[in-house]
C-alpha positions as CSV (number, residue, x, y, z in Angstrom):
1,M,83.4,133.9,35.9
2,A,87.2,134.5,35.7
3,A,88.7,131.3,36.8
4,S,90.4,131.2,40.2
5,T,94.6,131.9,40.7
6,D,94.5,131.6,44.4
7,H,98.3,130.2,45.5
8,A,97.4,126.4,45.7
9,E,96.9,126.3,42.5
10,V,99.9,127.4,41.4
11,P,102.3,124.6,40.2
12,V,105.9,123.8,41.6
13,L,106.4,122.9,38.8
14,A,104.6,122.2,35.5
15,P,102.4,119.6,34.8
16,G,103.7,117.0,32.4
17,H,106.5,115.9,33.5
18,D,108.5,113.3,36.0
19,Y,111.7,112.6,37.7
20,G,112.8,111.3,33.4
21,T,112.2,114.5,31.8
22,V,113.6,117.0,34.0
23,T,117.0,115.2,34.5
24,D,116.5,114.9,30.2
25,K,115.9,118.5,30.6
26,V,118.4,119.7,32.5
27,S,121.3,116.7,32.0
28,G,121.2,118.2,27.8
29,V,121.9,122.0,29.1
30,V,125.1,120.7,31.0
31,L,125.6,117.9,28.1
32,S,125.4,119.4,25.4
33,K,128.4,119.8,22.9
34,E,127.2,122.5,21.5
35,T,127.9,126.4,23.3
36,P,125.0,128.7,22.6
37,K,126.0,132.2,21.1
38,G,124.1,133.7,23.8
39,W,126.8,132.2,26.4
40,L,129.7,133.7,24.2
41,V,128.2,136.9,24.0
42,G,127.6,136.5,27.9
43,F,131.4,136.0,28.8
44,G,132.4,137.7,26.5
45,V,131.3,140.7,28.6
46,A,131.9,139.5,31.1
47,F,135.3,138.8,30.5
48,L,135.6,142.6,29.7
49,I,134.3,143.8,33.1
50,V,136.8,141.4,34.9
51,M,139.6,142.8,32.1
52,L,138.2,147.0,33.6
53,M,138.4,145.4,37.6
54,L,142.3,144.3,36.7
55,F,143.3,147.6,34.9
56,S,141.2,149.5,38.5
57,L,143.6,147.1,40.6
58,T,146.7,148.0,38.5
59,V,145.6,152.3,39.5
60,L,144.6,151.3,43.3
61,F,148.3,149.6,43.4
62,A,150.1,151.7,41.9
63,K,148.7,155.2,43.7
64,G,147.1,154.0,47.1
65,V,143.4,154.1,48.1
66,G,143.3,157.7,48.0
67,V,142.0,157.4,43.9
68,W,138.6,156.3,45.8
69,G,138.4,159.4,47.4
70,L,138.5,158.7,51.2
71,D,138.2,162.4,52.4
72,N,135.2,162.2,53.7
73,T,134.7,161.2,57.3
74,V,130.3,160.2,57.4
75,A,130.2,158.6,54.1
76,W,131.0,154.9,53.5
77,G,134.0,154.5,51.8
78,F,134.4,152.6,48.0
79,A,135.0,150.0,49.6
80,I,133.4,148.7,52.2
81,V,130.6,149.8,50.3
82,N,131.6,147.0,47.7
83,F,132.3,144.5,51.0
84,V,128.8,144.3,52.5
85,W,126.6,144.6,48.8
86,W,128.3,141.9,47.7
87,V,128.1,140.0,50.9
88,G,124.4,140.8,51.3
89,I,123.5,139.4,48.2
90,G,125.9,136.1,48.6
91,H,123.8,134.5,51.8
92,A,120.6,134.3,49.5
93,G,122.5,131.0,48.6
94,T,122.6,129.5,51.9
95,L,119.0,131.5,53.2
96,I,116.8,129.3,50.5
97,S,119.2,125.9,50.8
98,A,119.1,125.9,54.9
99,I,116.2,127.4,56.2
100,L,113.8,126.9,53.1
101,L,115.7,122.9,53.2
102,L,114.8,122.7,57.4
103,F,111.1,124.0,56.0
104,R,110.8,121.7,53.9
105,Q,109.5,123.9,51.1
106,E,110.2,122.1,47.9
107,W,109.5,124.9,45.9
108,R,113.7,125.8,47.0
109,N,115.0,122.3,44.9
110,S,114.2,124.9,41.2
111,I,116.2,127.6,42.6
112,N,118.4,126.7,45.2
113,R,122.1,125.4,42.5
114,F,122.3,128.9,41.2
115,A,122.2,130.6,44.6
116,E,124.1,128.5,45.7
117,A,126.5,129.1,43.6
118,M,125.3,132.7,43.5
119,T,126.8,132.8,47.1
120,I,129.9,130.8,46.5
121,F,130.3,133.7,43.7
122,A,129.3,136.8,45.5
123,V,132.1,135.8,48.7
124,A,134.3,135.2,47.0
125,N,134.2,138.8,45.4
126,A,133.3,140.4,48.8
127,G,136.7,138.3,50.6
128,L,138.5,140.8,48.1
129,F,137.3,144.2,50.2
130,P,139.4,143.6,53.2
131,I,142.7,142.5,51.2
132,I,142.5,145.3,48.3
133,H,141.3,148.5,50.6
134,T,144.4,148.2,52.9
135,G,146.2,148.8,50.1
136,R,149.1,146.5,49.9
137,P,147.8,143.3,49.5
138,W,150.7,140.6,49.9
139,L,150.7,142.2,53.3
140,A,146.7,140.5,53.7
141,Y,148.3,137.7,55.6
142,W,149.1,140.3,58.2
143,L,145.6,139.6,58.9
144,L,145.6,136.0,60.0
145,P,147.4,134.8,64.0
146,Y,150.0,133.2,62.6
147,P,153.2,132.2,64.7
148,S,155.6,135.3,64.9
149,M,159.0,135.6,66.3
150,F,158.2,139.4,66.7
151,Q,155.4,138.2,69.0
152,L,153.9,140.8,66.1
153,W,149.4,140.0,65.8
154,P,146.1,140.8,64.7
155,Q,144.1,143.6,66.3
156,F,141.5,141.2,67.6
157,R,139.2,144.1,69.0
158,S,139.1,146.0,65.0
159,P,136.0,144.6,62.8
160,L,139.4,144.0,59.7
161,L,139.7,141.5,61.6
162,W,136.1,139.5,63.0
163,D,135.1,140.4,59.0
164,V,138.5,138.3,57.9
165,F,136.9,135.3,60.3
166,A,133.0,135.7,59.6
167,I,134.2,135.4,56.0
168,S,136.6,132.7,55.9
169,T,133.9,130.8,58.3
170,Y,130.6,131.1,55.9
171,V,132.9,130.3,52.6
172,T,134.0,127.3,54.1
173,I,129.7,126.6,55.1
174,S,128.2,127.6,52.2
175,L,130.9,125.7,49.5
176,L,130.7,122.0,51.8
177,F,127.0,122.8,51.3
178,W,127.5,123.4,47.5
179,Y,129.1,121.1,47.1
180,V,127.6,118.2,48.8
181,G,124.2,118.9,47.5
182,L,125.8,118.7,43.8
183,I,127.0,115.1,44.1
184,P,123.6,112.9,43.6
185,D,124.0,115.9,39.9
186,F,127.7,114.6,38.9
187,A,127.1,111.1,39.5
188,T,124.0,112.0,36.6
189,L,126.2,113.6,35.2
190,R,128.5,111.0,35.2
191,D,126.0,108.3,34.6
192,M,124.9,109.9,31.2
193,A,128.0,111.8,30.0
194,D,129.1,110.4,25.9
195,N,132.6,112.0,26.8
196,K,135.2,109.0,28.8
197,V,137.3,112.2,29.9
198,V,134.2,114.1,30.7
199,R,132.7,110.8,32.2
200,R,136.3,110.6,34.8
201,I,135.4,114.3,35.8
202,Y,132.1,113.2,36.6
203,G,132.6,110.9,38.0
204,I,135.5,111.9,40.5
205,F,133.5,114.4,42.0
206,A,131.0,112.0,42.6
207,L,133.0,110.2,45.0
208,G,131.1,107.1,44.6
209,W,127.9,108.0,44.6
210,R,124.9,104.4,42.9
211,G,121.9,105.6,44.4
212,A,121.9,103.7,47.1
213,A,119.7,103.9,50.0
214,R,123.0,103.9,52.5
215,H,123.9,107.0,50.3
216,W,120.0,108.5,50.4
217,A,120.1,107.9,54.4
218,Q,123.5,109.7,54.5
219,Y,123.6,112.2,51.8
220,A,119.7,114.1,53.8
221,R,121.9,113.5,57.2
222,A,124.9,115.8,55.6
223,S,122.7,118.0,54.1
224,L,120.5,119.0,57.4
225,L,123.8,118.9,59.4
226,L,125.0,121.4,57.1
227,A,121.9,122.9,57.0
228,A,121.6,124.2,60.7
229,L,125.1,125.1,60.2
230,A,124.8,127.9,57.7
231,T,121.5,128.6,59.1
232,P,122.7,130.7,62.1
233,L,125.8,132.1,60.3
234,V,123.4,133.7,57.9
235,V,122.3,136.2,60.6
236,S,126.1,135.8,62.9
237,V,128.4,136.9,59.5
238,H,126.2,139.9,58.8
239,S,125.5,140.9,62.1
240,V,130.0,140.8,62.8
241,V,129.3,143.4,58.7
242,S,127.5,145.2,60.5
243,F,129.9,146.1,63.5
244,D,132.2,147.1,60.9
245,F,129.8,150.4,61.6
246,A,128.4,149.7,64.8
247,V,131.4,149.5,66.9
248,S,132.4,152.7,65.6
249,S,132.5,156.6,67.3
250,V,130.6,158.0,64.9
251,P,127.3,159.5,65.1
252,G,124.3,157.6,63.7
253,W,126.4,154.9,63.4
254,H,127.0,154.1,67.2
255,T,123.5,151.7,67.9
256,T,122.9,148.3,68.2
257,F,120.2,148.8,65.4
258,L,122.3,147.9,62.9
259,P,122.9,144.2,63.6
260,P,119.6,143.3,62.7
261,Y,119.0,145.7,59.8
262,F,121.9,144.3,57.7
263,V,120.3,141.1,58.0
264,S,117.4,142.1,56.8
265,G,119.0,143.9,53.9
266,A,120.9,140.8,53.5
267,I,117.8,138.4,52.9
268,Y,116.2,141.7,50.7
269,S,119.3,142.1,48.1
270,G,120.1,138.3,48.4
271,F,116.3,137.2,47.0
272,A,116.8,140.6,44.5
273,M,119.5,138.5,43.1
274,V,118.1,135.1,43.0
275,V,114.9,136.5,40.6
276,T,116.9,139.2,39.0
277,L,119.0,135.7,37.5
278,A,115.9,133.3,37.4
279,I,114.1,135.6,35.1
280,P,116.7,135.3,32.2
281,I,117.9,132.3,33.5
282,R,114.7,130.7,32.9
283,K,113.9,132.0,29.1
284,F,117.6,132.2,28.0
285,Y,117.5,127.7,28.8
286,H,113.4,127.3,28.6
287,M,113.0,126.8,32.2
288,E,109.6,128.7,32.4
289,D,108.2,124.6,33.6
290,F,110.7,124.0,36.0
291,I,111.1,128.3,37.7
292,T,107.3,128.2,38.0
293,D,105.7,131.8,39.2
294,R,104.8,129.9,42.4
295,H,108.6,130.9,43.3
296,L,108.6,134.1,41.8
297,E,105.3,135.1,43.8
298,N,107.2,133.6,46.5
299,M,110.4,135.3,47.1
300,A,108.6,138.7,46.0
301,K,106.8,137.4,49.1
302,I,109.9,137.5,51.3
303,M,111.0,140.8,49.6
304,L,108.1,142.6,50.3
305,A,108.7,141.1,53.6
306,T,112.2,141.8,54.3
307,G,112.1,145.1,52.1
308,L,109.0,146.4,55.3
309,I,111.3,146.1,58.0
């Protein structure tokens, strides 16, 4: 008879590991003195893509946003497509770290770190597009309600201004949540580092963490507080993003259906990006014992549920 494949039998962590072996394996990746050749290849490809982005921005600012072909009044523009895409994939880190923490889902521990880092970088990229799509990034501060002797204030009824406040709030909470979660990890790297300079740098970021009971209690309270703040942001931020379309007068866009549709789409695309990152990471760094099939199955179930909405 075939062996049972019950979900409960699939472990979150492969057998034979304890806190010590997990710490040694993960810390060894960070503190390794030799940079893998594959990492250098990936960095080179990413560097070329960044150079292509800078070249494209130079052409954009020199010739104007007309190079995007913004001559269709119905289809989404190039800037708003990229903005929505980056914000969407940036939601998975907060969802995994905040909502799953509140629901005490232990399987989040293997994937929440790079999911949170993905959120930071994705939201940073999303924040570029409200600036560059104006064609005049040197005037981006006009979007902020700064004191002006000419009494020139932003148009608070504009969804573009709502995006500025939504993204800035979201990235602030996400950055705090990411950093607070990393404090014990910084302390571990500080204690295991051989180089004095590296140990000093990690010590600064560890904020004097010693693993005392009082430290863990404050860490748990801070994590729950930030999770409670971040959870409604998953819904509110992408609802605000959907208002870019929902408050317009274009037929097919002016509808109340867009906010929940955008939220479910953000969860779907965010988890899809986490899976896209998790599979090569677990293979490249030999993390199959820590990112198991159960993690991939759970994320696939969430994607299936949100994809049916």
